[in-house]
Backbone of each chain as ProteinMPNN parsed JSONL, in Angstrom:
{"seq_chain_A": "MAPPVAVSPLIKTARYSALIVGIIYGKMRYDNLKPIAAEERRIEEEEKKIREEQERIAKQLREGSLVTRTHMSDDYNKTKYSRRLLNCTEKCTLIILSHTCVEKSDFFFLSSSQQVKTPF", "coords_chain_A": {"N_chain_A": [[286.377, 377.454, 48.757], [285.244, 374.853, 50.413], [286.01, 373.629, 53.662], [288.443, 370.947, 54.487], [286.838, 367.917, 55.475], [286.867, 366.679, 58.677], [287.641, 363.261, 59.057], [285.988, 360.682, 60.599], [287.937, 358.311, 62.936], [286.857, 355.795, 62.913], [285.708, 355.316, 60.424], [287.974, 355.474, 58.84], [289.839, 353.427, 59.378], [288.317, 351.39, 58.911], [288.082, 351.746, 56.267], [290.593, 351.662, 54.883], [291.587, 349.003, 56.121], [289.618, 347.47, 54.897], [290.316, 347.908, 52.131], [292.886, 346.543, 52.225], [292.053, 343.88, 52.895], [290.588, 343.38, 50.749], [292.668, 343.367, 48.766], [293.917, 341.142, 49.785], [292.353, 339.2, 49.488], [291.643, 338.953, 46.654], [294.093, 338.216, 45.657], [294.726, 335.619, 46.758], [292.426, 334.449, 45.592], [292.797, 334.476, 42.821], [295.209, 332.685, 43.05], [294.046, 330.381, 43.545], [292.275, 329.955, 41.33], [293.745, 330.048, 39.245], [295.493, 327.669, 38.666], [293.28, 325.492, 38.38], [291.926, 326.619, 35.759], [294.231, 326.051, 34.076], [293.961, 323.29, 33.982], [291.7, 322.67, 33.069], [292.149, 323.756, 30.539], [293.813, 322.087, 29.389], [292.377, 319.399, 29.544], [290.55, 320.152, 27.595], [292.112, 320.547, 25.363], [292.712, 318.087, 24.847], [290.362, 316.394, 24.639], [289.467, 317.666, 22.198], [291.674, 316.935, 20.286], [290.93, 313.933, 20.183], [288.573, 314.262, 18.976], [288.68, 315.483, 16.737], [290.562, 313.364, 15.447], [288.374, 311.482, 15.396], [286.574, 312.844, 13.532], [288.35, 312.985, 11.348], [288.579, 310.386, 10.515], [286.145, 309.492, 10.122], [285.578, 311.22, 7.848], [287.201, 309.961, 6.023], [286.49, 307.577, 5.651], [283.982, 308.036, 4.433], [284.925, 309.099, 2.005], [285.929, 306.958, 1.074], [288.506, 305.975, 1.345], [289.94, 305.202, 3.247], [292.714, 303.287, 4.88], [292.555, 299.929, 6.058], [294.199, 297.849, 8.703], [294.499, 294.599, 9.248], [294.283, 291.652, 11.266], [296.107, 288.708, 10.712], [295.514, 286.198, 11.387], [292.836, 286.317, 12.268], [291.07, 285.492, 10.336], [288.727, 284.082, 10.024], [286.923, 285.418, 11.598], [287.043, 287.825, 10.321], [286.098, 287.427, 7.651], [283.431, 286.867, 8.315], [282.523, 289.308, 9.827], [283.222, 291.377, 7.227], [281.685, 290.055, 5.467], [279.324, 290.633, 6.453], [279.319, 293.567, 6.799], [279.651, 294.209, 4.216], [277.001, 294.163, 3.275], [275.647, 295.684, 4.593], [274.729, 299.464, 4.434], [276.434, 302.927, 3.586], [275.958, 304.23, 5.443], [275.342, 302.6, 8.058], [277.902, 301.805, 8.413], [278.973, 304.2, 9.2], [277.474, 304.674, 11.576], [277.982, 302.337, 12.875], [280.853, 302.979, 13.221], [280.8, 305.31, 14.784], [280.046, 304.285, 17.479], [282.225, 302.823, 18.256], [285.562, 302.52, 19.576], [288.179, 304.82, 19.289], [290.913, 303.932, 18.619], [292.851, 302.76, 16.32], [293.877, 300.333, 15.959], [291.366, 298.89, 16.309], [289.877, 298.977, 13.927], [288.528, 296.881, 12.39], [286.933, 296.348, 10.306], [285.547, 296.936, 6.894], [284.08, 298.836, 3.93], [284.097, 300.016, 1.714], [286.497, 300.247, 1.054], [290.384, 299.709, 0.86], [292.492, 297.146, 1.947], [294.935, 296.126, 3.848], [297.172, 293.747, 4.468], [298.721, 292.78, 7.699], [301.259, 290.977, 9.694], [300.738, 291.167, 12.322]], "CA_chain_A": [[286.547, 376.05, 48.685], [284.918, 374.196, 51.693], [287.456, 373.34, 54.283], [288.517, 369.622, 54.4], [285.969, 367.364, 56.701], [287.484, 365.673, 59.599], [286.602, 361.683, 58.62], [286.249, 359.732, 62.075], [289.055, 357.181, 62.711], [286.452, 354.399, 62.365], [285.675, 355.141, 58.919], [289.597, 355.537, 58.119], [290.285, 352.293, 59.809], [287.567, 350.527, 58.093], [288.671, 351.759, 54.48], [291.869, 351.063, 54.706], [291.298, 347.38, 56.313], [288.759, 346.97, 53.595], [291.209, 347.878, 51.088], [293.891, 345.554, 52.451], [291.589, 342.669, 52.932], [290.151, 342.946, 49.302], [293.842, 342.878, 47.993], [294.819, 339.458, 49.851], [291.065, 338.084, 48.916], [291.978, 338.944, 45.343], [295.154, 337.513, 45.307], [294.235, 334.13, 47.044], [291.429, 333.736, 44.677], [293.807, 334.202, 41.395], [296.062, 331.849, 42.872], [293.363, 329.082, 43.563], [291.822, 329.865, 40.107], [294.724, 329.658, 37.907], [295.618, 325.833, 38.112], [292.052, 324.845, 37.882], [291.956, 326.954, 34.655], [295.156, 325.402, 33.106], [293.606, 322.014, 34.107], [290.263, 322.534, 32.176], [292.424, 323.738, 29.195], [294.617, 320.881, 29.263], [291.588, 318.315, 29.112], [289.718, 320.655, 26.251], [292.904, 320.119, 24.187], [292.922, 316.2, 24.373], [289.097, 316.028, 23.897], [289.307, 318.493, 20.825], [292.673, 316.091, 19.178], [290.335, 312.951, 19.846], [286.967, 314.522, 18.383], [289.338, 315.846, 15.373], [290.801, 312.069, 14.941], [287.283, 310.671, 14.865], [286.17, 313.439, 12.368], [289.224, 312.87, 10.225], [288.455, 309.109, 10.083], [285.013, 309.428, 9.314], [285.672, 311.785, 6.336], [288.0, 308.956, 5.008], [285.395, 306.373, 5.332], [282.963, 308.482, 3.485], [285.53, 309.157, 0.653], [286.28, 305.714, 0.68], [290.165, 306.36, 1.149], [290.542, 304.35, 4.486], [293.326, 302.007, 4.589], [292.825, 299.689, 7.408], [295.127, 296.83, 9.104], [293.52, 293.362, 9.986], [295.151, 290.41, 11.911], [296.037, 287.427, 9.594], [294.748, 285.138, 12.488], [291.448, 286.486, 12.397], [290.725, 285.125, 9.087], [287.017, 283.558, 9.948], [285.809, 286.662, 11.976], [287.159, 288.858, 9.467], [285.322, 287.259, 6.52], [281.97, 286.816, 8.707], [282.186, 290.864, 9.427], [283.105, 292.002, 6.448], [280.591, 289.717, 4.661], [277.711, 291.324, 7.032], [279.131, 294.722, 6.332], [279.46, 294.477, 2.973], [275.798, 293.966, 3.038], [275.049, 297.188, 4.718], [274.839, 300.713, 3.739], [277.435, 303.564, 4.223], [275.215, 305.149, 6.649], [275.478, 301.556, 8.969], [279.181, 301.645, 8.858], [279.429, 305.089, 9.901], [276.878, 304.393, 12.824], [279.278, 301.482, 13.842], [282.063, 303.637, 13.544], [280.694, 306.325, 16.012], [280.125, 303.409, 18.587], [283.582, 301.808, 18.679], [286.747, 303.403, 20.113], [289.155, 305.644, 18.42], [292.041, 303.254, 18.49], [293.195, 302.276, 15.042], [293.614, 298.843, 15.931], [289.901, 298.162, 16.304], [289.332, 299.228, 12.859], [288.772, 295.386, 11.503], [286.049, 296.231, 9.135], [285.963, 297.775, 5.967], [283.166, 298.576, 3.165], [284.529, 300.472, 0.254], [287.71, 300.827, 1.509], [291.22, 298.967, 0.691], [292.665, 296.538, 3.158], [296.52, 295.682, 3.887], [297.415, 292.572, 5.514], [300.187, 292.617, 7.945], [301.898, 290.184, 10.4], [300.234, 291.436, 13.666]], "C_chain_A": [[285.796, 375.577, 50.673], [286.078, 373.463, 52.455], [287.186, 371.82, 54.161], [287.739, 369.236, 55.7], [287.219, 366.649, 57.522], [286.85, 364.478, 59.584], [287.09, 361.17, 60.169], [287.186, 358.675, 61.838], [288.282, 355.96, 62.226], [286.401, 354.4, 60.858], [287.167, 355.029, 57.98], [289.743, 354.288, 58.197], [289.477, 351.16, 58.887], [287.907, 350.494, 56.652], [289.561, 351.125, 54.098], [292.235, 349.365, 54.82], [290.679, 346.665, 55.284], [289.682, 346.932, 52.385], [292.433, 346.5, 51.116], [293.305, 344.082, 52.278], [291.189, 342.302, 51.216], [291.857, 342.546, 48.383], [294.14, 341.373, 48.481], [293.463, 338.826, 49.267], [291.217, 337.674, 47.373], [293.096, 338.146, 44.8], [295.161, 336.129, 45.295], [293.283, 333.846, 45.875], [291.929, 333.293, 43.262], [294.336, 333.238, 41.603], [295.23, 330.453, 43.207], [292.539, 329.045, 42.044], [292.498, 329.289, 38.972], [295.295, 328.201, 37.898], [294.551, 325.152, 37.692], [291.798, 325.221, 36.179], [292.917, 326.308, 33.402], [294.773, 323.909, 32.917], [292.493, 321.748, 33.024], [291.092, 322.712, 30.516], [293.132, 322.558, 28.763], [293.397, 319.448, 28.576], [290.725, 318.941, 27.914], [290.81, 320.201, 25.006], [292.841, 318.802, 23.659], [291.652, 316.019, 23.864], [289.162, 316.686, 22.394], [290.429, 317.435, 19.844], [291.745, 314.868, 19.206], [288.869, 313.202, 19.107], [287.633, 314.568, 16.795], [289.644, 314.388, 14.771], [289.476, 311.636, 14.326], [286.778, 311.372, 13.737], [287.045, 312.981, 11.213], [288.955, 311.232, 9.371], [287.286, 308.547, 9.346], [284.678, 309.831, 8.049], [286.204, 310.785, 5.662], [287.206, 307.941, 4.749], [284.491, 306.697, 4.222], [283.85, 308.719, 2.291], [286.037, 307.745, -0.008], [287.737, 305.473, 0.66], [290.708, 305.491, 2.468], [291.554, 303.229, 4.118], [293.175, 301.533, 6.063], [293.939, 298.345, 7.775], [294.325, 295.56, 9.879], [294.697, 292.237, 10.398], [295.132, 289.265, 11.075], [295.421, 286.352, 10.371], [293.203, 285.372, 12.379], [290.503, 286.377, 10.875], [288.82, 285.198, 9.127], [286.515, 284.836, 10.478], [286.004, 287.912, 11.084], [286.157, 288.745, 8.586], [283.78, 287.245, 7.208], [281.8, 288.429, 9.008], [282.033, 291.377, 8.413], [282.039, 291.457, 5.24], [279.161, 290.483, 4.844], [277.917, 292.718, 6.559], [278.903, 295.002, 4.893], [277.903, 294.343, 2.289], [274.988, 295.392, 3.406], [275.33, 298.361, 4.114], [276.114, 301.38, 4.311], [277.134, 304.03, 5.419], [275.471, 303.575, 8.161], [276.938, 301.605, 9.255], [279.49, 302.913, 9.641], [278.823, 305.185, 11.395], [277.929, 303.546, 14.045], [280.418, 301.981, 14.206], [282.152, 304.577, 14.931], [280.7, 305.537, 17.475], [281.323, 302.74, 18.988], [284.596, 303.065, 19.267], [287.479, 303.744, 19.043], [290.314, 304.869, 17.814], [292.034, 302.662, 16.697], [293.135, 300.827, 15.207], [292.178, 298.132, 15.976], [289.423, 298.509, 14.851], [289.32, 297.872, 12.184], [287.799, 295.297, 10.458], [286.19, 297.253, 7.783], [284.422, 297.756, 4.993], [283.618, 298.746, 1.889], [285.993, 300.658, 0.025], [289.016, 299.659, 1.041], [291.62, 298.023, 2.131], [293.994, 295.673, 2.958], [296.499, 294.629, 5.159], [298.611, 292.72, 6.234], [300.213, 291.575, 9.198], [301.165, 290.012, 11.722], [298.942, 292.103, 13.979]], "O_chain_A": [[286.028, 376.096, 51.765], [286.944, 372.803, 51.88], [286.087, 371.369, 53.838], [287.82, 369.873, 56.75], [288.259, 366.199, 57.042], [285.687, 364.391, 59.98], [288.196, 361.254, 60.704], [287.295, 358.148, 60.731], [288.738, 355.189, 61.382], [286.992, 353.571, 60.167], [287.342, 354.632, 56.828], [289.813, 353.731, 57.102], [290.025, 350.238, 58.284], [288.002, 349.478, 55.964], [289.575, 350.237, 53.246], [292.864, 348.665, 54.026], [291.018, 345.568, 54.839], [289.754, 345.909, 51.704], [292.705, 345.728, 50.197], [293.913, 343.212, 51.654], [291.435, 341.253, 50.621], [292.038, 341.632, 47.579], [294.542, 340.514, 47.697], [293.613, 337.86, 48.519], [291.026, 336.556, 46.893], [293.075, 337.533, 43.733], [295.453, 335.431, 44.324], [293.535, 332.838, 45.215], [291.675, 332.245, 42.669], [294.29, 332.449, 40.659], [295.875, 329.409, 43.102], [292.193, 327.921, 41.681], [292.154, 328.476, 38.114], [295.498, 327.718, 36.784], [294.639, 324.309, 36.799], [291.523, 324.319, 35.387], [292.588, 326.109, 32.232], [295.141, 323.293, 31.917], [292.454, 320.772, 32.275], [290.784, 322.035, 29.535], [292.907, 322.124, 27.634], [293.528, 318.783, 27.549], [290.16, 318.097, 27.218], [290.468, 319.652, 23.958], [292.888, 318.426, 22.488], [291.566, 315.534, 22.736], [288.826, 315.96, 21.459], [290.045, 317.15, 18.71], [291.603, 314.509, 18.037], [288.175, 312.255, 18.738], [287.224, 313.879, 15.861], [289.098, 314.103, 13.705], [289.327, 311.44, 13.12], [286.468, 310.636, 12.801], [286.508, 312.614, 10.168], [289.068, 310.958, 8.176], [287.21, 307.684, 8.471], [283.899, 309.285, 7.268], [285.699, 310.602, 4.554], [287.212, 307.408, 3.639], [284.227, 305.944, 3.284], [283.208, 308.397, 1.291], [286.402, 307.502, -1.159], [288.134, 304.66, -0.175], [291.898, 305.19, 2.565], [291.33, 302.393, 3.243], [293.459, 302.21, 7.051], [294.505, 297.92, 6.769], [293.68, 295.658, 10.922], [295.789, 292.098, 9.846], [294.028, 288.85, 10.723], [294.729, 285.565, 9.725], [292.452, 284.398, 12.43], [289.536, 287.049, 10.515], [287.999, 285.935, 8.581], [285.644, 285.391, 9.807], [285.238, 288.874, 11.117], [285.313, 289.637, 8.51], [282.9, 287.684, 6.467], [280.859, 288.927, 8.389], [280.955, 291.937, 8.212], [281.635, 292.161, 4.315], [278.29, 290.816, 4.04], [276.981, 293.247, 5.96], [278.128, 295.85, 4.451], [277.665, 294.405, 1.083], [274.091, 295.976, 2.797], [276.189, 298.357, 3.232], [276.807, 300.854, 5.182], [277.939, 304.217, 6.331], [275.821, 303.986, 9.268], [277.237, 301.432, 10.436], [280.186, 302.822, 10.653], [279.486, 305.668, 12.313], [278.373, 303.767, 15.171], [281.024, 301.653, 15.226], [283.033, 304.646, 15.788], [281.24, 306.028, 18.467], [281.374, 302.12, 20.05], [284.329, 304.265, 19.333], [287.475, 303.114, 17.985], [290.678, 305.089, 16.659], [291.037, 302.208, 16.136], [292.318, 300.17, 14.562], [291.989, 296.949, 15.693], [288.247, 298.175, 14.705], [290.194, 297.726, 11.33], [287.761, 294.301, 9.736], [286.926, 298.24, 7.786], [283.634, 296.834, 5.206], [283.588, 297.863, 1.031], [286.539, 301.12, -0.977], [288.531, 298.546, 0.838], [291.071, 298.23, 3.213], [294.126, 294.763, 2.141], [296.031, 294.676, 6.297], [299.637, 292.804, 5.56], [299.118, 291.346, 9.712], [300.981, 288.894, 12.202], [298.608, 292.283, 15.15]]}, "seq_chain_B": "MAQAVQKMVAKVPTMIGAAVTYSKPRLATFWYYARVELVPPSPAEIPKAIEGATNLIKGFQSGRLGQTTVKDALRNGLVATEVLMWFYIGECIGKKGIIGYDV", "coords_chain_B": {"N_chain_B": [[302.827, 361.472, 4.618], [305.051, 361.115, 6.447], [305.702, 363.603, 6.851], [303.259, 364.711, 8.536], [303.842, 363.039, 10.727], [305.684, 364.144, 11.418], [305.271, 366.637, 12.004], [303.304, 366.101, 14.312], [304.859, 365.082, 16.252], [306.587, 367.487, 16.708], [304.454, 368.974, 18.011], [304.199, 367.8, 20.467], [305.504, 368.499, 23.145], [304.596, 371.065, 23.41], [301.745, 370.092, 24.01], [302.271, 368.367, 26.285], [302.907, 370.709, 27.931], [300.679, 372.207, 27.951], [298.741, 370.282, 29.487], [300.166, 370.034, 31.822], [299.676, 372.643, 32.588], [296.967, 372.647, 32.959], [296.19, 370.715, 34.748], [297.378, 371.443, 36.969], [296.232, 373.264, 39.164], [294.16, 371.724, 39.795], [295.044, 369.39, 40.597], [296.482, 370.807, 42.996], [294.045, 371.288, 44.479], [293.084, 368.667, 44.812], [295.063, 367.44, 46.48], [295.024, 368.97, 48.782], [292.594, 368.413, 49.718], [293.007, 365.912, 50.037], [294.794, 365.224, 51.612], [294.077, 365.568, 54.27], [291.748, 364.024, 54.264], [292.057, 361.719, 53.135], [294.098, 360.235, 54.221], [295.765, 357.357, 55.715], [294.791, 355.891, 58.759], [296.441, 356.992, 61.925], [298.7, 355.166, 64.102], [297.652, 355.981, 66.458], [295.265, 356.494, 66.293], [293.795, 354.214, 65.949], [292.776, 352.924, 68.331], [290.569, 354.755, 68.982], [289.176, 353.927, 66.698], [288.368, 351.447, 67.231], [287.07, 351.778, 69.775], [284.786, 353.509, 68.664], [283.542, 351.453, 67.312], [282.554, 349.736, 69.21], [280.928, 351.445, 70.274], [279.018, 351.618, 68.39], [278.059, 349.118, 68.591], [277.082, 348.683, 70.713], [275.07, 350.708, 70.856], [273.474, 349.664, 68.969], [272.677, 347.442, 70.309], [271.218, 348.793, 72.59], [269.308, 349.601, 71.255], [268.926, 352.474, 70.751], [269.773, 352.845, 67.627], [267.607, 352.607, 66.21], [266.445, 355.186, 66.528], [267.578, 356.787, 64.467], [267.213, 359.458, 62.055], [265.703, 359.231, 58.749], [267.368, 360.686, 56.808], [269.941, 360.666, 58.001], [270.26, 358.166, 58.042], [270.361, 357.49, 55.621], [272.567, 358.794, 54.827], [274.61, 357.383, 56.367], [274.217, 355.277, 54.889], [275.177, 355.425, 52.627], [278.036, 356.242, 53.238], [278.535, 353.699, 54.42], [278.522, 352.176, 51.802], [280.548, 353.322, 50.495], [282.75, 352.459, 51.809], [282.782, 349.805, 51.404], [283.088, 349.868, 48.469], [285.797, 350.095, 48.418], [286.749, 347.566, 49.24], [286.231, 346.461, 46.954], [288.237, 347.473, 44.98], [290.431, 346.964, 46.257], [290.488, 344.173, 45.646], [290.819, 344.187, 42.871], [293.073, 345.173, 42.827], [294.608, 343.123, 43.959], [294.188, 341.131, 42.085], [295.025, 342.043, 39.697], [294.008, 343.102, 37.597], [291.008, 344.675, 35.83], [288.508, 343.763, 34.776], [287.271, 340.755, 35.44], [289.258, 337.354, 36.376], [292.472, 336.955, 35.14], [292.887, 334.209, 34.15]], "CA_chain_B": [[302.662, 360.693, 6.157], [306.078, 361.2, 7.498], [305.485, 365.137, 7.36], [302.106, 364.457, 9.402], [304.147, 362.568, 11.946], [306.873, 364.784, 12.057], [304.563, 367.904, 12.854], [302.498, 365.949, 15.474], [305.769, 365.309, 17.366], [306.897, 368.762, 17.076], [303.42, 369.432, 18.95], [304.109, 366.966, 21.877], [306.0, 369.078, 24.063], [303.298, 372.008, 23.789], [300.768, 369.411, 24.525], [302.353, 368.252, 27.505], [302.946, 372.054, 28.678], [299.424, 372.285, 28.326], [298.438, 369.114, 30.133], [300.427, 370.291, 33.194], [299.126, 373.848, 33.27], [295.507, 372.303, 33.073], [296.163, 369.629, 35.637], [298.296, 371.77, 38.006], [295.53, 373.633, 39.953], [293.126, 370.555, 40.074], [295.828, 368.569, 41.467], [296.688, 370.926, 44.054], [292.973, 370.867, 45.153], [293.003, 367.087, 45.247], [295.828, 367.402, 47.342], [294.771, 369.92, 49.841], [291.419, 367.507, 50.492], [293.286, 364.278, 50.465], [296.115, 365.367, 52.996], [293.397, 365.473, 55.48], [290.484, 363.002, 54.227], [292.344, 360.392, 52.583], [295.272, 359.658, 54.977], [295.718, 356.322, 56.447], [294.832, 356.236, 60.184], [297.855, 356.877, 62.317], [298.367, 354.29, 65.193], [296.923, 356.368, 67.97], [293.749, 356.669, 65.716], [293.109, 352.866, 66.159], [292.073, 352.695, 69.599], [289.586, 355.687, 68.779], [288.337, 353.225, 65.885], [287.698, 350.286, 68.035], [286.01, 352.601, 70.69], [283.817, 353.919, 67.798], [283.013, 350.308, 66.686], [281.9, 349.283, 70.348], [279.884, 352.24, 70.501], [277.977, 351.168, 67.364], [277.428, 347.72, 68.64], [276.019, 349.073, 71.957], [273.788, 351.354, 70.255], [272.509, 348.527, 68.156], [272.03, 346.633, 71.201], [270.19, 349.492, 73.42], [267.83, 350.018, 70.303], [269.255, 353.516, 70.01], [269.767, 353.364, 66.366], [266.078, 352.888, 65.87], [265.958, 356.677, 66.374], [267.842, 357.848, 63.483], [266.544, 359.989, 60.946], [265.821, 358.863, 57.336], [268.362, 361.325, 56.152], [270.969, 360.089, 58.705], [270.289, 356.753, 57.882], [270.864, 357.392, 54.237], [273.841, 359.087, 54.865], [275.407, 356.424, 57.029], [274.274, 354.008, 54.21], [276.146, 355.701, 51.5], [279.524, 356.017, 53.673], [278.924, 352.252, 54.321], [278.639, 351.657, 50.598], [281.678, 353.768, 49.957], [283.76, 351.476, 52.38], [282.578, 348.412, 50.468], [283.697, 349.737, 47.175], [287.276, 350.221, 48.737], [287.096, 346.257, 49.223], [286.5, 345.876, 45.448], [289.049, 348.218, 44.583], [291.509, 345.929, 46.526], [290.232, 342.835, 45.362], [291.327, 344.486, 41.49], [294.538, 345.194, 42.785], [295.101, 341.858, 44.176], [293.728, 340.209, 40.858], [295.786, 342.667, 38.673], [293.106, 343.518, 36.419], [289.57, 345.343, 36.277], [287.342, 342.976, 34.664], [287.7, 339.218, 35.613], [290.589, 337.025, 36.745], [293.139, 336.829, 33.995], [293.632, 332.952, 34.217]], "C_chain_B": [[303.8, 361.161, 6.821], [305.974, 362.783, 7.899], [304.359, 365.018, 8.322], [302.642, 364.039, 10.746], [305.126, 363.548, 12.586], [306.381, 366.279, 12.903], [303.745, 367.416, 14.153], [303.901, 365.933, 16.563], [306.495, 366.453, 17.663], [305.999, 369.304, 18.207], [303.496, 368.933, 20.143], [304.465, 367.826, 23.058], [305.086, 370.346, 24.531], [302.35, 371.364, 24.347], [301.147, 368.853, 26.021], [302.56, 369.598, 28.554], [301.432, 372.24, 29.384], [298.794, 371.326, 29.221], [298.827, 369.711, 31.656], [299.866, 371.407, 33.664], [297.592, 373.451, 33.403], [295.505, 371.716, 34.61], [296.762, 370.437, 37.137], [297.197, 372.306, 39.577], [294.564, 372.445, 40.498], [293.831, 369.483, 40.913], [296.012, 369.068, 42.571], [295.104, 370.773, 45.067], [292.881, 369.592, 45.612], [294.08, 367.293, 46.523], [295.496, 368.034, 48.663], [293.501, 369.211, 50.394], [292.079, 366.205, 50.921], [294.384, 364.182, 51.428], [295.282, 365.269, 54.118], [292.435, 364.173, 55.263], [290.802, 361.875, 53.806], [293.366, 359.185, 53.427], [295.08, 358.282, 55.528], [295.449, 356.692, 58.086], [296.018, 356.035, 61.04], [297.241, 355.778, 63.612], [297.817, 354.801, 66.153], [295.586, 356.689, 67.392], [292.985, 355.517, 65.929], [292.094, 352.349, 67.149], [290.939, 353.558, 69.574], [288.367, 354.749, 67.906], [287.692, 352.118, 66.562], [286.778, 350.786, 68.965], [284.723, 353.062, 70.048], [282.858, 352.413, 67.325], [282.052, 349.694, 68.042], [280.729, 350.325, 70.541], [278.635, 352.117, 69.8], [277.01, 350.194, 67.704], [276.4, 348.056, 69.986], [274.833, 349.69, 71.942], [273.039, 350.536, 69.777], [271.464, 347.863, 69.39], [270.653, 347.162, 72.25], [269.034, 349.857, 72.324], [267.966, 351.478, 69.769], [269.177, 353.818, 68.332], [268.547, 353.117, 65.601], [265.593, 354.104, 65.639], [266.456, 357.376, 65.336], [267.03, 357.968, 62.54], [266.667, 359.295, 59.848], [266.984, 359.389, 56.941], [269.757, 361.033, 56.954], [271.398, 358.564, 58.272], [270.597, 356.47, 56.318], [272.275, 357.518, 54.061], [274.944, 358.044, 55.471], [275.378, 355.003, 55.92], [275.332, 354.39, 52.874], [277.72, 355.755, 52.097], [279.737, 354.477, 53.645], [279.425, 351.658, 52.936], [280.162, 351.881, 49.967], [282.83, 352.783, 50.607], [283.844, 350.314, 51.864], [283.323, 348.421, 49.439], [285.296, 349.552, 47.592], [287.779, 348.597, 48.903], [287.286, 345.749, 47.764], [287.738, 346.382, 44.772], [290.678, 347.296, 44.784], [291.778, 344.904, 45.95], [290.854, 342.795, 43.327], [292.582, 344.681, 41.595], [295.184, 343.978, 43.082], [295.124, 340.832, 42.733], [294.726, 340.514, 39.724], [295.042, 342.495, 37.338], [291.809, 344.129, 36.825], [288.51, 344.177, 35.983], [287.64, 341.524, 34.815], [288.937, 338.791, 35.964], [291.381, 336.662, 35.449], [293.854, 335.213, 34.131], [293.568, 332.482, 32.916]], "O_chain_B": [[303.562, 361.684, 7.91], [306.133, 363.172, 9.056], [304.844, 365.454, 9.366], [302.146, 364.474, 11.785], [305.353, 363.75, 13.779], [306.837, 366.818, 13.912], [303.513, 368.253, 15.025], [303.953, 366.68, 17.541], [307.046, 366.541, 18.76], [306.458, 369.931, 19.162], [302.886, 369.534, 21.028], [303.655, 367.848, 23.986], [304.864, 370.622, 25.71], [301.891, 371.94, 25.333], [300.282, 368.927, 26.894], [302.393, 369.51, 29.77], [301.059, 372.355, 30.552], [298.039, 371.984, 29.937], [297.975, 369.84, 32.535], [299.517, 371.485, 34.842], [296.993, 374.211, 34.163], [294.866, 372.253, 35.515], [296.536, 369.96, 38.249], [297.349, 371.865, 40.716], [294.31, 372.385, 41.701], [293.263, 368.814, 41.776], [295.857, 368.284, 43.508], [295.088, 370.237, 46.175], [292.602, 369.388, 46.794], [293.561, 367.252, 47.639], [295.81, 367.393, 49.666], [293.3, 369.401, 51.593], [291.78, 365.558, 51.925], [294.778, 363.134, 51.939], [295.857, 364.81, 55.105], [292.42, 363.324, 56.155], [290.034, 360.928, 53.977], [293.429, 357.957, 53.365], [293.906, 358.111, 55.857], [295.907, 357.731, 58.563], [296.626, 354.97, 60.937], [296.09, 355.565, 63.994], [297.355, 353.971, 66.936], [294.775, 357.202, 68.163], [291.766, 355.57, 66.085], [291.067, 351.685, 67.003], [290.054, 353.082, 70.286], [287.162, 354.723, 68.159], [286.485, 351.918, 66.42], [285.666, 350.26, 69.004], [283.674, 353.05, 70.692], [281.656, 352.435, 67.062], [280.926, 349.242, 67.833], [279.64, 349.941, 70.967], [277.515, 352.362, 70.248], [275.808, 350.141, 67.444], [275.228, 347.71, 70.13], [273.838, 349.471, 72.632], [271.85, 350.572, 70.093], [270.24, 347.769, 69.486], [269.644, 346.553, 72.603], [267.964, 350.366, 72.657], [267.418, 351.848, 68.731], [268.635, 354.814, 67.853], [268.488, 353.413, 64.407], [264.657, 354.352, 64.879], [265.993, 358.492, 65.102], [266.269, 357.103, 62.106], [267.704, 358.638, 59.752], [267.828, 358.539, 56.658], [270.758, 361.262, 56.276], [272.501, 358.022, 58.206], [271.008, 355.391, 55.891], [273.036, 356.772, 53.445], [276.072, 357.98, 54.982], [276.125, 354.027, 55.975], [276.105, 353.601, 52.33], [278.601, 355.293, 51.372], [280.7, 353.938, 53.099], [280.389, 350.902, 52.814], [280.809, 351.103, 49.266], [283.75, 352.385, 49.892], [284.928, 349.73, 51.827], [284.109, 347.511, 49.174], [285.946, 348.75, 46.921], [288.965, 348.309, 48.745], [288.126, 344.938, 47.377], [288.266, 345.625, 43.958], [291.597, 347.058, 44.0], [292.919, 344.535, 45.669], [291.172, 341.794, 42.685], [293.322, 344.441, 40.641], [296.258, 343.72, 42.539], [295.969, 339.974, 42.477], [295.2, 339.664, 38.97], [295.4, 341.91, 36.315], [291.481, 344.138, 38.012], [287.77, 343.737, 36.863], [288.514, 341.166, 34.025], [289.839, 339.629, 35.94], [290.746, 335.968, 34.656], [295.068, 335.025, 34.2], [294.108, 331.417, 32.617]]}, "name": "protein", "num_of_chains": 2, "seq": "MAPPVAVSPLIKTARYSALIVGIIYGKMRYDNLKPIAAEERRIEEEEKKIREEQERIAKQLREGSLVTRTHMSDDYNKTKYSRRLLNCTEKCTLIILSHTCVEKSDFFFLSSSQQVKTPFMAQAVQKMVAKVPTMIGAAVTYSKPRLATFWYYARVELVPPSPAEIPKAIEGATNLIKGFQSGRLGQTTVKDALRNGLVATEVLMWFYIGECIGKKGIIGYDV"}
């Protein structure tokens, strides 16, 4: 076996200081990236919920089983809109749906679905 | 099924014995070299390391480094690459994983 080589001190210090710097760098980068990833996951969750809600409502509209609530005071607007929409096709309502907000209180139109009157 | 498991469990001590017998001389060789080559620098060696670094910089400034042979240059390049790899091993230890950050 060849005798072990005497390594120069410069190389030895360089190696071990590189090791320590690497450990510190890895730890700092990990601590930096962890909250960013948690934030992204949270935003993804919320967007997924909104998307699922929209899909569910679109599906219900397609099946014709959507139950909406309208303002009793909005009779004039309601008849104007509902008359206009009853003339539209199913596709038009879906397009209008995709351009409105997700909030349930905004659904004041209907095509072939039921309608329930509430006092608010 | 249970009999096969029992037979395997009975063989484990022999397997451990065989592994120890196999690895002992290799560990001895490793230790023989590592005790000299892989030890961290003692505090007395650090000034020598700084002196070596200044020598390097002076050599670079005076143009002496242009005189190195290709063989020497390749060897130094390999040593520098090895030192760089220690940095990446340190990073793997710091992030507690081998591939990617586990966030």
